[in-house]
N, C-alpha and C positions, 0 to 999 in steps of 0.2 A: 845687617847687612848680609846678603846671602849671594854666594859667588855660582854665576851662571856656569853649566858644563853643557858639553857637546851632546846636542839631543839626535841630530840626522844629520849626514851628510849628502849631499847632491850634486855629483860630480858633471863637470861642464861636458856637454857632447857637442861633437863637430858638427855644424850645420852650415847653412848660408842662410842669407837675407838680402833685401834689397835687389839690385842687379846683378848678385851674385858675390857678395861679399862674406870671406870667410869668418866664421864666428865660432864661440864656444858658448853655449846656453846652458845655464844652469836652472834658475828658476825659468819657469815658463816652457819647458819641452813639451808639456802637455798641460791640460788645465787642473790636473791634482797635483802639480807641482809649483805651487805657489805657496809665498808667505803673506798672507795680509797684515799691511796694504800694498805691498810689493807684488807686481804681477810677472816681470820677467827682468832678469840680469844677463845680459850679453857682454863678453870679454872681446875685443877684437885685437889682434897685433899680429904683423908680419912686416918683414922687409921686403917681401916679393910683391911688386906693385900689382901683379896679377891678382892677388887675393883682395884689393880693395879698390881697385882704378874704377870700376863701374858704378860704385857708390850708390846713393839711395835717390833715385830720379823722382820727380815729384809723386806724392801720394798723400791720401786722406787719414785723420785721426779723428776720433770721437770719444770723449769721456775718461780720459787718463791725462796723465803728465810724464814727459820724458824728460830726463836728466842725462845728459851727455858729457862725460868727464874725458878730456884728453890728455893721454900722459905724454905723448909724442906725437907729433904731426900736424897737419893742416887740414883742415875742411871747413866748406863755406855753407851756412844754412840760407835758405831764402824761402819765403812763405806768402802766401796770399794776401797777408797784412803789407806786405811791403817792407819787412823786417829783413835786414842781410845783418849776417853774424860771423866773423872769422872765428873759428875755433882752433886755438892753437895751444902748443904745451902747455900743461897746468891750467888752463882755462875749462869754464863750465856752461853749458846751454842748458837753460830751464825752460822747455817748453810746455804750455797748458794749453791741451787740445780743447777742452771744454766743449760746447757744442759744435764745433768743428774746425778744423786747421787744414790747410793743404799746403805742404812745404817740401823740400828737397834737401840733402844733405851730400855734397859732392866733394870728393878730396881736391886739394889744390896742389898736390905735387904729384909727379909722375915717376919718383923713386924715393928709396929711402924707408925708415920705420915709420909705420903707423899704428899707435896702441891707445888703447884706451875702454872704455865701459860705457853701454848705454843700461839705463834702470828705468822701467816703467812702474809709476806711483798710481795706484788707483785712486779716483775720487770719488768721495761718498754720493748718494744719489741727489742730495741737494746741491751738489755742484757740479755735477755732470754737464748742464746745460749753460754753464757761467760764460762769458764770453772769452775768448781764446787770448792768449797773451804769450810773450816771448821775453826771457831775460837774457842778455849775453854779459856772463860775470867772467872778467878778466882775473889772471891769475894774482895780481895785486890786491885784489878784492876781497880775497880767499884767506883768513887768518891763518897764518902759519907759526904755529905754538911749538916753542922749543922746550924740553924737560930734560932733565937728567936720564939719559938713556935714548933720548930718539926727538922726535919731532910730529905734529900732528897738524894736517891741512884740513881744517874744519869747514866742509862746504854747505852743510846744512845742520839745523838745530844746536844744542847747547850742550856742554859738556864741562865738569868741572875736572880741573887740571892743575896738579900741584897746590890742590885747595882755592884754585880761583875759578870762578866761573865764567866760561867763555861762550861767546855766542858766534853761530858761523855765519857765512854770507847770505843764508836764505834762512830765516826763523819766523815765518809767518803762516805755515800751512796747516790744515785742522788736523792732518793726520800726525803732527809733530814729528816729521822726520830726522834721523840722525844720520849724517853720510859723513864719514870721516876717513880719511887717508893718512894710515900710520906707518910711518918709519922708524924701524927700532934700529940702533946699532947692534953688533954682535954682541949677544947676551943681555942686549936691554930689555926691562921690563915695564910694564905700565898697567896700572890699575885704573879703569873708568868705569863711572855709574853709567847705568843703561836702564831705564825707568822700570820698574815693575809693571807687568801687565803689556808691554811693548814687545812686539816679536822681533827679533834680531839674528843677524849671520854675520859671521866674518868668511871673507873673502882673499886667501892668501895666494898672491900674484908673483912674490919674489922671495927667496930665500927660503928658511924654514923657521917654524913657530909652533909654540904650544899654548892651548888654554888649560890654565891649571897643568896638571899632569898629561894632558891629551894632547897629543900631535896633531897639527891641522892640516888638512889634506889641500895641495895645490891646486888652483883652476876648481875650486867648488864652492858651492854655498855650504859653509860650515854653520849650520843652523842650532841658534842657541837654546838651551832649557830655562826653566823660570828662575828668577832671582832678579837682583838688582845691581849687579856690578859684575866686570869682568877683570881677570889678571891674564895677561898675554905676555911670554916671555920667547925673545929670538933665540934662534940657535946661533951656531958660532960664526955664519956668514951675515947675520944681520935678517931683516925681515920686512916685507912690504905688505901691506894688507888694507883690506877695506872693512871699515864697521858700518853697517846698515841696519837701521833699527826704525821701527813705526809704531803708532798707535793704531791696532786693528779697527776696520771698517764695521765688519761682521753682516754684511750685506750679501745677497745673492750676486754670483757675476757671470755674466752672459757675454761671450768673447766671439765675434767674427771677425777673424783677422785685425785690421786696424781700427776696430770699435769695440769698446768695452762698455757693456751698459748693465742693467738688473735684469732686465726682461727679454724674451726673445721678440716681444712686440716694440720695444725700444730699438731692438737689433734692424728689425724688418724697416722701422721708421728712417733709420740712419742710411740705409742702403738706398731706401727710395729718395730720401733728401738728396743722398751724392749723384743718383742717377739725373734727378730733375733740377741740379745746379743749385739747390738749396742749403746744403750742408752748412755751408759758411756764411748763409744770409742774416 
């Protein structure tokens, strides 16, 4: 067993998306800041409705998946397939854009805190033109696993926790993603396997924690080095952080806004399909 150490830190940069929603973007700030198979990671969080009320009106996607995890708040998903999903505290929406989807994500609250994350997960070339799909994952469908020193909400993938192999709500993707929300008590510690060859990162969003002897940076992609396990220890006030890891695809990436393909020609085709109303045909 080899402990992973901290390889790189990508601080979240303040920006906006959609119709003006304020976010912190770590992965995906520009094309060189990605972590195959992950394209982008946004953190949104504010008690000021002006920061989120405009939401994300109807827009297209092709070639990847979006995973939206709501820590606190209420947002409605609607798409051209007729799907409607209420994203509430602790819920996840897993959307496969595939060959094309047109959807909106709009706040269903006019005040209070809205906080969560959206992760963009790339699809390999063989899956980019698959049929679009949508999963509305309720909080009770996500395993919430207690251990001495904390608990883990396992959104995707498999983890061995206290010697027992546990499977998340989603465990059927070709990139074998692991997506875990780790809550550590004050001084709590956890050692978790992260498969050798997977790219991985830790995103600390509450409290203080360290990976081995190295402090993790808040609101940043703390990118992991090589190895096959991590040991994370919380500070005096505890910690909440995401573990995100996946099997690299290793293919060229060409992105134009909401379209992510392998070649410029495929991007031009996506744009033409959208203009001609064929994106979702």
